[in-house]
C-alpha angles and dihedrals in degrees: 000000000000110000104178151000122211122188113204101173140019121184130177128182131179114201102172133029095219124117119278113244101168142021127203125193130205133178120195124189106220100185142349120209122185123194114174104302095345124097127192117193120189114210145183118202115195128189111192116199118206135189133193122043133319091256093046108027122169128199109250096175148303144234119212125190121184132184144102140279123214124206138176113218138168118277090252092051094047090051089051092047092048096046094044091050093047095047103036107012087236135104128241108269099247093048093044091050091053091048094047094049091048091049092049089055098039097043092043091053096041094042096050097084093045091048092048092052089054093048092252129133117255110279095241118149108218103228142027114267116247113187129198136180113273121234089252090060094244120135127210 
């Protein structure tokens, strides 16, 4: 169960004054720390704003939000989270899906005012993330 979200840094930069025609989102997990039943996941959420056309896109600007998420999980789940992170630098699918969906909501809500002040659209991913195991057996 996710128990908290802490934002430690928000940065926004506009590089071009042209109209925005596309947004791309990325979430990186920076670290995972497990202590008994508590999990701390460091993250960086990036919204990249592009102009131009699909075949000739140009970077208009970006919004970057960094911080950490805390969760309290069962002993079995924390062991799975810890071992998956240490061996693959990924998170178990169910846990990753919960984290990604929370970050999409939190960073979209928190980043909206910053984006607006930069002349960007709100950084709101359109749909809920649904993850599945890849054919190679790697998680997220």
